[in-house]
C-alpha positions as CSV (number, residue, x, y, z in Angstrom):
1,M,3.8,-57.2,-53.2
2,G,7.4,-56.4,-53.8
3,A,7.1,-53.3,-56.0
4,D,10.3,-51.2,-56.0
5,D,8.7,-47.8,-56.7
6,P,4.9,-47.9,-56.4
7,L,2.8,-44.9,-57.3
8,I,1.0,-43.7,-54.1
9,L,-2.1,-41.6,-54.5
10,D,-3.0,-40.6,-50.9
11,I,-6.8,-39.9,-51.0
12,T,-6.7,-38.7,-47.4
13,Y,-6.5,-35.0,-48.3
14,P,-8.9,-32.8,-50.4
15,D,-6.3,-31.5,-52.9
16,T,-5.2,-35.0,-53.9
17,R,-8.8,-36.2,-54.1
18,S,-9.7,-33.3,-56.3
19,E,-6.8,-33.9,-58.6
20,I,-7.6,-37.6,-58.9
21,I,-11.3,-36.9,-59.8
22,A,-10.3,-34.2,-62.3
23,N,-7.9,-36.6,-64.0
24,A,-9.8,-39.8,-63.5
25,D,-9.4,-41.0,-67.1
26,T,-5.6,-40.8,-67.0
27,V,-4.5,-40.9,-63.4
28,L,-4.0,-44.7,-63.4
29,D,-2.3,-45.0,-66.9
30,E,1.1,-45.7,-65.4
31,I,0.0,-48.6,-63.1
32,D,-0.8,-52.2,-63.8
33,Y,-2.3,-53.1,-60.4
34,L,-4.4,-51.0,-58.0
35,I,-4.5,-51.5,-54.2
36,A,-7.4,-49.4,-52.9
37,G,-7.6,-48.8,-49.2
38,A,-10.0,-46.8,-47.1
39,P,-11.2,-46.5,-43.4
40,V,-14.6,-47.6,-42.1
41,Y,-16.9,-45.1,-40.5
42,C,-20.2,-46.2,-39.0
43,G,-19.9,-49.5,-40.9
44,K,-19.5,-47.7,-44.2
45,L,-16.9,-46.2,-46.5
46,P,-16.7,-42.4,-45.8
47,L,-18.4,-40.3,-48.4
48,L,-15.1,-38.6,-49.3
49,A,-13.5,-41.9,-50.2
50,L,-16.6,-43.1,-52.1
51,E,-16.6,-40.0,-54.3
52,C,-12.9,-40.5,-55.2
53,L,-13.0,-44.3,-55.8
54,R,-16.2,-43.9,-57.8
55,A,-14.4,-41.7,-60.3
56,L,-11.6,-44.3,-61.1
57,H,-11.8,-46.5,-64.2
58,G,-10.1,-49.9,-64.3
59,H,-10.1,-50.8,-68.0
60,G,-9.4,-54.4,-67.0
61,K,-6.6,-53.7,-64.5
62,K,-6.3,-56.1,-61.5
63,A,-7.1,-54.7,-58.0
64,T,-7.0,-55.5,-54.3
65,A,-9.5,-53.8,-52.0
66,V,-8.7,-53.2,-48.3
67,A,-10.9,-51.7,-45.6
68,V,-9.5,-50.7,-42.2
69,Y,-11.9,-50.6,-39.2
70,G,-11.5,-50.0,-35.5
71,N,-12.0,-53.5,-34.2
72,R,-15.8,-53.0,-33.8
73,D,-17.6,-53.5,-37.1
74,Y,-16.7,-53.3,-40.8
75,G,-20.3,-53.3,-41.9
76,T,-20.8,-52.9,-45.7
77,A,-17.5,-51.1,-46.4
78,L,-15.5,-53.8,-48.0
79,Y,-18.5,-55.2,-49.9
80,N,-19.3,-51.7,-51.3
81,M,-15.6,-51.1,-52.3
82,V,-15.3,-54.4,-54.2
83,E,-18.7,-53.9,-55.8
84,M,-17.7,-50.3,-56.9
85,L,-14.3,-51.2,-58.3
86,S,-15.8,-54.2,-60.2
87,Q,-18.5,-52.0,-61.7
88,N,-15.8,-49.5,-62.7
89,G,-13.9,-52.1,-64.8
90,F,-11.4,-53.5,-62.3
91,N,-10.7,-57.2,-61.8
92,V,-10.8,-57.4,-58.0
93,I,-8.8,-60.5,-57.2
94,A,-8.2,-60.0,-53.5
95,A,-9.7,-58.2,-50.5
96,G,-8.8,-57.7,-46.9
97,L,-10.1,-56.4,-43.6
98,F,-7.5,-54.9,-41.3
99,I,-7.7,-53.2,-37.9
100,G,-6.5,-49.8,-36.8
101,Q,-6.8,-48.0,-33.5
102,H,-10.4,-46.7,-33.1
103,S,-10.9,-43.0,-33.6
104,Y,-12.6,-42.7,-30.2
105,S,-10.0,-44.5,-28.2
106,D,-9.5,-41.4,-26.0
107,V,-13.0,-42.0,-24.7
108,V,-13.2,-45.8,-24.9
109,P,-9.8,-47.5,-25.4
110,V,-10.3,-49.8,-28.5
111,A,-7.5,-51.5,-30.5
112,I,-4.8,-49.3,-28.9
113,G,-1.6,-49.5,-31.0
114,R,-3.1,-51.2,-33.9
115,P,-1.9,-52.0,-36.5
116,D,0.8,-53.6,-34.5
117,E,3.7,-55.7,-35.8
118,S,1.6,-58.8,-36.0
119,D,-0.9,-56.9,-38.2
120,I,2.0,-55.6,-40.4
121,E,3.4,-59.0,-40.9
122,K,0.0,-60.4,-41.9
123,A,-0.2,-57.5,-44.4
124,R,3.2,-58.5,-45.8
125,E,2.0,-62.1,-46.1
126,F,-1.2,-61.0,-47.8
127,G,0.8,-59.0,-50.4
128,A,2.9,-62.0,-51.2
129,Q,-0.1,-64.3,-51.5
130,V,-1.9,-61.8,-53.8
131,L,0.9,-62.3,-56.4
132,Q,-0.4,-65.8,-56.9
133,A,-4.0,-64.9,-57.2
134,S,-5.6,-64.5,-60.7
135,K,-9.3,-65.1,-60.6
136,P,-11.8,-62.2,-59.7
137,L,-13.5,-62.5,-56.4
138,N,-17.2,-63.4,-56.3
139,I,-19.0,-60.4,-54.8
140,E,-21.3,-62.8,-52.9
141,D,-18.3,-64.0,-50.9
142,I,-17.4,-60.6,-49.5
143,P,-18.6,-60.6,-45.8
144,I,-21.1,-58.0,-44.4
145,Q,-21.8,-57.2,-40.8
146,W,-25.3,-55.7,-40.6
147,D,-26.2,-53.5,-37.6
148,K,-28.1,-50.3,-37.2
149,H,-25.1,-48.2,-38.2
150,S,-24.3,-50.0,-41.4
151,K,-27.9,-50.1,-42.4
152,S,-28.4,-46.4,-41.9
153,K,-27.4,-43.9,-44.5
154,E,-26.4,-41.5,-41.8
155,Y,-22.9,-40.9,-40.4
156,T,-22.9,-40.1,-36.7
157,A,-19.6,-38.7,-35.4
158,L,-18.2,-37.5,-32.1
159,K,-16.9,-34.0,-32.8
160,P,-13.6,-32.8,-31.3
161,T,-13.8,-30.1,-28.6
162,Y,-11.8,-27.0,-29.5
163,K,-10.2,-24.8,-26.8
164,G,-9.4,-21.6,-28.7
165,K,-7.7,-19.9,-25.7
166,I,-4.8,-22.4,-25.7
167,C,-4.6,-22.9,-29.4
168,I,-1.1,-21.8,-30.6
169,K,-2.2,-21.3,-34.3
170,C,0.4,-23.7,-35.6
171,G,-1.9,-24.8,-38.5
172,R,-1.2,-28.5,-38.0
173,C,-4.9,-29.4,-37.5
174,A,-5.7,-27.9,-40.9
175,E,-2.9,-29.8,-42.6
176,V,-4.1,-33.2,-41.4
177,C,-7.9,-32.6,-41.7
178,P,-9.2,-34.9,-44.5
179,T,-12.3,-32.8,-44.9
180,G,-10.4,-29.4,-45.3
181,I,-12.8,-27.6,-42.9
182,L,-10.2,-25.9,-40.6
183,S,-8.4,-22.7,-41.0
184,S,-4.6,-23.0,-40.9
185,E,-4.4,-19.4,-39.5
186,T,-6.9,-19.4,-36.7
187,G,-7.6,-23.1,-36.0
188,E,-11.3,-22.4,-36.3
189,H,-13.7,-23.9,-38.8
190,L,-13.6,-22.1,-42.1
191,N,-17.3,-21.5,-42.1
192,R,-20.4,-22.2,-40.0
193,H,-21.0,-25.5,-41.9
194,G,-17.6,-26.8,-41.0
195,K,-18.4,-28.6,-37.8
196,K,-21.4,-30.3,-39.5
197,N,-19.0,-31.8,-42.1
198,C,-16.6,-33.2,-39.5
199,I,-16.3,-37.0,-39.9
200,G,-14.9,-37.5,-36.4
201,C,-11.6,-39.1,-37.5
202,M,-9.8,-37.2,-34.7
203,A,-6.8,-36.5,-36.8
204,C,-6.7,-33.0,-35.5
205,V,-6.8,-34.2,-31.9
206,N,-4.0,-36.7,-32.5
207,N,-1.8,-34.0,-34.1
208,C,-2.5,-31.1,-31.7
209,K,0.6,-30.5,-29.5
210,S,-1.1,-27.9,-27.4
211,E,-4.2,-30.1,-26.7
212,A,-6.4,-27.3,-28.0
213,R,-8.4,-30.1,-29.6
214,I,-9.5,-33.0,-27.6
215,S,-12.0,-36.0,-27.7
216,K,-14.6,-35.2,-25.1
217,A,-18.0,-36.7,-24.4
218,N,-20.6,-35.8,-21.9
219,P,-21.7,-38.6,-19.4
220,I,-24.7,-39.7,-21.5
221,V,-22.7,-39.9,-24.7
222,R,-19.8,-41.6,-22.9
223,L,-22.2,-44.3,-21.5
224,M,-23.7,-44.9,-25.0
225,M,-20.2,-45.2,-26.5
226,K,-19.2,-47.7,-23.8
227,R,-22.2,-49.8,-24.8
228,V,-21.4,-49.6,-28.5
229,L,-17.7,-50.2,-28.1
230,G,-17.6,-52.3,-25.0
231,Q,-17.1,-55.7,-26.6
232,A,-14.6,-54.2,-29.1
233,S,-12.6,-52.8,-26.2
234,R,-12.3,-56.3,-24.6
235,E,-11.5,-58.5,-27.6
236,R,-8.9,-58.6,-30.3
237,K,-10.1,-59.1,-33.8
238,E,-7.6,-60.3,-36.5
239,P,-7.2,-59.3,-40.1
240,F,-9.2,-61.3,-42.6
241,V,-8.3,-61.7,-46.2
242,M,-9.7,-63.5,-49.3
243,M,-8.6,-64.1,-52.8
């Protein structure tokens, strides 16, 4: 959109989310336009993002909603984001669906290297077009892809496998974990409920230099994943925007 010095509130990590929620009434005082972005898990917005976005108040500010999915299914994520922002007093005038490499690409290669340069260029074009938009979106125009995952309230995730014997205790996994469930000192879960709270984003796997954390699936799970992600691994979906 051409902003010289945009305020960036990265809701990936627990500390920033907690700060935003604690200061929800004032955190957006210095901005005139909100671009809200979040990933899609099981056809839905992750609960951590929902909690944070739900706390924000628009007071009539304009907004754009963007959901990023792994080339399989965006489900209800974008619809729910637009609906939530609108209910919280934002004028949502644009929305977009963009593609990122699927979290489970180590098991089934899906959208490898996305977003690529073509995706980035389309994002730039989207930003320029948004400047010309002024009317709020009609919530009924926001697309939904219904399947058993997006219809379910449950989040099913492939959990990373941890090899404690080769872990070098660098603490990188804890730094990049969006749920804050890992110890920076030991690499283990902070408590016995930690693994249950894992969302399967594989950030720890992608940032582990010693390969102490890996994406691993037994033959049955691998077969199921190939069925679910098979088509997504063979076709290329393109970003979709509306305003």
